[in-house]
MARMARFI-371842 format. One line per field, with one value per residue: z negated, x negated, y of N, C-alpha, C in turn; residue in one letter. Coordinates in pm, 1 decimal, padded with zeros to 6 digits. Example, Ala and Ser with C-alpha at 12.3 -4.5 7.8 and 13.67 -1.06 7.14 Angstrom:
BEGIN
n_Z <- -00780.0, -00708.0
n_X <- -01319.0, -01285.0
n_Y <- -00569.0, -00225.0
ca_Z <- -00780.0, -00714.0
ca_X <- -01230.0, -01367.0
ca_Y <- -00450.0, -00106.0
c_Z <- -00780.0, -00787.0
c_X <- -01320.0, -01290.0
c_Y <- -00330.0, 00003.0
residuo <- A, S
***
This chain:
BEGIN
n_Z <- -03968.2, -03702.3, -03449.7, -03131.6, -02791.5, -02704.7, -02466.5, -02185.6, -02023.4, -01710.1, -01480.5, -01294.0, -00953.7, -00773.2, -00930.0, -00913.5, -00647.6, -00776.4, -00926.4, -00744.6, -00598.2, -00831.1, -00889.3, -00622.8, -00654.0, -00926.4, -00854.1, -00600.6, -00771.9, -00904.7, -00653.0, -00667.8, -00895.3, -00960.5, -00731.3, -00866.1, -01090.9, -00990.6, -00834.2, -01096.5, -01247.5, -01070.6, -00930.4, -01065.4, -01077.8, -00903.9, -00995.9, -01084.3, -00892.0, -00754.6, -00700.5, -00623.3, -00714.8, -00824.3, -01030.1, -01115.3, -00988.5, -01065.5, -01292.2, -01136.9, -00921.7, -01232.5, -01314.4, -01036.2, -01014.0, -01244.0, -01137.1, -00923.5, -01089.4, -01166.7, -00958.1, -00753.3, -00991.5, -01008.9, -00722.5, -00755.9, -00863.7, -00701.9, -00531.6, -00563.2, -00733.6, -00477.5, -00314.8, -00598.2, -00497.4, -00242.9, -00245.0, -00500.0, -00325.6, -00132.8, -00288.8, -00346.5, -00149.7, -00092.4
n_X <- -02162.9, -02077.1, -01893.7, -01748.9, -01671.2, -01301.9, -01287.3, -01360.1, -01661.7, -01750.6, -01965.8, -02041.0, -01967.9, -01919.4, -02078.5, -02323.6, -02168.1, -01974.1, -01984.3, -02158.9, -01964.5, -01817.8, -02007.0, -01995.4, -01755.6, -01676.6, -01829.3, -01740.8, -01531.8, -01606.1, -01735.8, -01482.3, -01397.0, -01592.8, -01460.0, -01303.8, -01418.5, -01583.9, -01416.8, -01234.2, -01430.1, -01558.2, -01345.9, -01168.0, -00888.9, -00798.0, -00658.9, -00510.0, -00299.9, 00025.8, 00117.2, 00298.2, 00658.6, 00634.9, 00424.5, 00125.6, -00273.4, -00446.3, -00264.6, -00136.0, -00367.0, -00495.7, -00360.8, -00359.6, -00550.2, -00624.7, -00365.0, -00491.0, -00720.2, -00603.7, -00534.2, -00759.7, -00830.8, -00641.3, -00741.4, -00993.8, -00915.1, -00820.5, -00979.7, -01181.1, -01121.8, -01023.2, -01231.8, -01391.2, -01205.0, -01228.4, -01569.8, -01580.0, -01480.8, -01669.4, -01847.6, -01751.3, -01637.9, -01968.2
n_Y <- -01943.3, -02013.8, -01893.6, -01898.8, -01764.1, -01808.0, -01834.9, -02045.0, -01903.3, -01831.6, -01852.5, -01557.7, -01479.2, -01270.9, -01068.3, -00888.8, -00744.9, -00636.5, -00464.3, -00245.1, -00169.3, -00078.5, 00127.3, 00330.0, 00361.4, 00549.8, 00777.0, 00862.7, 00942.0, 01169.9, 01338.1, 01452.6, 01542.3, 01690.4, 01902.4, 01972.4, 02084.1, 02283.2, 02476.9, 02547.1, 02722.0, 02899.5, 02944.4, 03148.5, 03250.6, 03147.0, 02925.9, 02982.3, 02995.8, 02935.4, 02585.9, 02363.9, 02271.1, 02520.0, 02469.5, 02551.1, 02550.7, 02435.7, 02261.9, 02077.0, 02005.9, 01878.7, 01720.8, 01510.0, 01424.5, 01229.8, 01054.5, 00955.2, 00854.2, 00652.6, 00519.2, 00434.2, 00255.5, 00060.4, 00018.6, -00128.8, -00349.1, -00536.1, -00506.6, -00659.1, -00899.0, -01050.4, -01072.1, -01214.1, -01488.1, -01523.6, -01548.5, -01785.4, -01948.7, -02010.1, -02110.5, -02301.9, -02498.1, -02585.7
ca_Z <- -03885.0, -03551.3, -03392.6, -02994.7, -02688.8, -02657.7, -02296.2, -02130.9, -01955.2, -01632.1, -01407.1, -01194.5, -00826.9, -00752.3, -01030.2, -00850.9, -00604.1, -00824.4, -00996.2, -00651.8, -00585.9, -00926.8, -00912.7, -00545.6, -00650.2, -00960.9, -00785.4, -00555.9, -00829.5, -00929.5, -00609.4, -00694.6, -01045.6, -00939.4, -00698.2, -00978.1, -01211.5, -00963.0, -00875.7, -01230.7, -01296.4, -00951.3, -00833.3, -01166.4, -01027.5, -00730.4, -01054.4, -01072.5, -00780.3, -00779.7, -00576.8, -00616.4, -00774.4, -00939.4, -01097.3, -01117.4, -00907.1, -01254.8, -01355.1, -00956.3, -00934.0, -01256.8, -01260.6, -00947.7, -01077.8, -01361.2, -01095.7, -00858.2, -01118.9, -01150.3, -00799.6, -00784.1, -01111.2, -00876.7, -00616.3, -00821.5, -00940.7, -00582.3, -00378.0, -00662.5, -00741.8, -00369.6, -00378.8, -00645.4, -00472.2, -00151.8, -00312.1, -00527.5, -00223.4, -00073.5, -00403.2, -00377.6, -00040.6, -00063.8
ca_X <- -02057.7, -02094.5, -01812.4, -01777.9, -01550.0, -01141.3, -01210.9, -01518.8, -01689.4, -01761.3, -02092.9, -01975.5, -02095.1, -01876.9, -02104.0, -02356.3, -02061.3, -01846.0, -02066.4, -02224.4, -01822.9, -01765.7, -02081.7, -01909.5, -01598.4, -01742.1, -01923.8, -01648.2, -01460.0, -01737.3, -01719.1, -01347.9, -01333.0, -01696.8, -01444.6, -01223.1, -01475.8, -01602.9, -01335.3, -01221.2, -01601.7, -01644.9, -01245.1, -01040.3, -00788.4, -00777.1, -00620.8, -00316.2, -00198.0, 00113.6, 00076.9, 00376.2, 00716.7, 00659.6, 00323.9, -00014.5, -00289.0, -00502.0, -00228.8, -00130.1, -00547.4, -00561.5, -00274.3, -00354.2, -00729.2, -00554.2, -00362.6, -00674.4, -00768.2, -00554.0, -00551.6, -00922.3, -00839.6, -00615.1, -00831.5, -01087.7, -00900.8, -00815.6, -01076.2, -01343.4, -00999.8, -01006.1, -01420.4, -01394.2, -01126.8, -01375.6, -01680.6, -01576.9, -01432.9, -01748.4, -01869.0, -01639.3, -01695.4, -02086.5
ca_Y <- -02014.1, -01956.2, -01841.0, -01919.9, -01747.3, -01824.3, -01896.0, -02032.4, -01777.6, -01876.3, -01774.9, -01436.7, -01490.6, -01139.3, -00919.2, -00754.2, -00678.8, -00577.2, -00364.5, -00135.5, -00132.9, 00007.9, 00243.6, 00374.0, 00464.7, 00651.2, 00829.3, 00917.7, 00963.0, 01234.4, 01441.1, 01508.3, 01612.2, 01828.3, 02003.3, 02108.3, 02245.7, 02382.3, 02550.8, 02644.8, 02761.3, 03009.7, 03076.5, 03096.4, 03310.2, 03037.1, 02805.2, 03008.2, 03001.8, 02851.9, 02507.3, 02296.5, 02279.3, 02625.8, 02454.3, 02594.7, 02484.0, 02372.5, 02116.7, 02000.1, 01936.2, 01815.8, 01522.8, 01415.8, 01343.6, 01175.7, 00941.9, 00900.6, 00785.6, 00533.8, 00471.1, 00388.7, 00138.7, -00070.5, -00072.5, -00223.8, -00465.1, -00532.6, -00595.0, -00752.9, -00993.8, -01099.6, -01106.9, -01303.8, -01606.6, -01538.2, -01615.8, -01957.3, -02090.5, -02044.2, -02178.3, -02434.4, -02563.3, -02622.4
c_Z <- -03752.7, -03483.2, -03212.2, -02922.7, -02697.8, -02592.4, -02290.5, -02065.6, -01862.8, -01516.8, -01253.8, -01065.6, -00777.4, -00866.9, -01008.5, -00768.4, -00669.0, -00890.5, -00926.4, -00655.9, -00709.1, -00922.5, -00777.5, -00596.1, -00793.9, -00890.2, -00685.7, -00676.6, -00958.9, -00889.0, -00668.9, -00768.7, -01039.8, -00871.0, -00801.8, -01045.8, -01145.3, -00956.0, -01032.7, -01314.2, -01155.2, -00830.8, -00964.8, -01140.7, -00914.5, -00808.8, -01073.0, -01012.1, -00782.0, -00666.5, -00541.5, -00715.4, -00838.6, -01041.8, -01053.2, -01022.5, -00989.4, -01315.5, -01243.5, -00949.3, -01063.2, -01309.5, -01145.1, -00994.0, -01177.9, -01298.6, -01080.1, -00937.9, -01158.4, -01058.9, -00725.0, -00881.5, -01026.2, -00768.8, -00627.3, -00829.8, -00791.1, -00480.5, -00526.5, -00679.4, -00572.8, -00328.0, -00446.1, -00629.3, -00330.9, -00170.0, -00422.1, -00446.8, -00160.0, -00168.7, -00415.4, -00283.2, -00010.0, -00135.0
c_X <- -02105.1, -01892.9, -01788.7, -01660.0, -01409.2, -01150.2, -01348.9, -01504.4, -01806.1, -01906.7, -01971.7, -02024.0, -02025.7, -01947.1, -02200.0, -02294.8, -01999.2, -01907.0, -02122.5, -02079.2, -01765.0, -01784.4, -01985.0, -01840.0, -01550.3, -01816.5, -01840.3, -01521.4, -01482.4, -01708.9, -01608.5, -01311.2, -01486.5, -01590.0, -01367.4, -01243.5, -01550.9, -01521.6, -01283.8, -01326.6, -01617.3, -01502.4, -01108.7, -00937.4, -00689.9, -00622.0, -00491.9, -00203.1, -00070.0, 00175.9, 00192.3, 00475.2, 00760.4, 00510.9, 00191.9, -00157.9, -00388.8, -00390.0, -00164.1, -00261.2, -00552.1, -00472.5, -00229.7, -00558.3, -00711.4, -00439.4, -00422.7, -00722.2, -00721.9, -00578.4, -00697.5, -00914.9, -00831.8, -00694.9, -00945.0, -01102.3, -00879.4, -00892.0, -01201.2, -01182.1, -01015.4, -01152.6, -01444.9, -01350.9, -01249.7, -01539.1, -01655.1, -01482.2, -01511.7, -01839.7, -01819.7, -01709.2, -01883.5, -02107.2
c_Y <- -01937.0, -01958.8, -01827.7, -01853.0, -01817.7, -01872.7, -01917.8, -01942.7, -01877.9, -01811.9, -01713.3, -01451.4, -01324.6, -01015.6, -00864.6, -00708.2, -00550.6, -00472.5, -00268.9, -00098.8, -00035.9, 00121.4, 00404.5, 00453.3, 00567.5, 00743.8, 00983.0, 01028.5, 01157.7, 01355.6, 01541.8, 01624.1, 01731.5, 01950.1, 02055.6, 02192.4, 02348.6, 02531.3, 02675.0, 02761.3, 02931.1, 03097.6, 03055.9, 03175.8, 03239.9, 02949.2, 02819.8, 03016.7, 02861.9, 02701.7, 02416.2, 02300.2, 02452.3, 02614.4, 02457.6, 02515.2, 02364.5, 02268.2, 01996.5, 01900.6, 01777.0, 01635.3, 01489.5, 01325.4, 01209.9, 01002.5, 00899.0, 00829.3, 00635.8, 00408.6, 00333.8, 00239.4, 00006.3, -00137.6, -00173.4, -00354.3, -00555.9, -00584.6, -00673.0, -00854.2, -01067.2, -01129.5, -01172.8, -01448.2, -01609.9, -01611.0, -01738.8, -01989.0, -02141.5, -02113.2, -02431.7, -02601.2, -02629.7, -02692.7
residuo <- M, L, H, E, P, A, V, K, Q, E, K, D, N, A, S, D, W, K, S, K, L, G, I, K, L, F, W, L, Y, C, V, I, Y, M, G, F, V, G, I, A, V, F, A, T, E, L, M, K, T, P, V, L, A, G, A, N, L, A, I, V, Y, G, L, A, L, I, V, F, A, I, V, L, G, L, I, Y, N, H, L, C, T, K, K, E, D, E, M, N, K, K, E, E, A, A
***
C-alpha cells in the first residue's frame, strides 16, 4: 500500500538561498556560543560576576543564548517567507 503526502509538494525555488542563509545564521550562533564556552573554560571566575538584577554572567549569557536562538529562528522564517514570495512572483510572471 502506497502512502502519498497529505499536502502536494511543489518545487521550492528558494531552497538554495534558504540553505545558505541557514548556514550563515548557524555560524553566527556558533561564534556567540563559542564566546560563552570560552569564558566558561578560560575565565571561570568571570562567570560568577553579577550582571543583571543579581544574576551572574553565566545565567544571563545562557538565557541570552536561548533568546538569541529564538530570534534567529524568527528572522530566518521571515526572510525565507519573503524570498519565497519574491521568487514565486518571478516564476508566475515568466
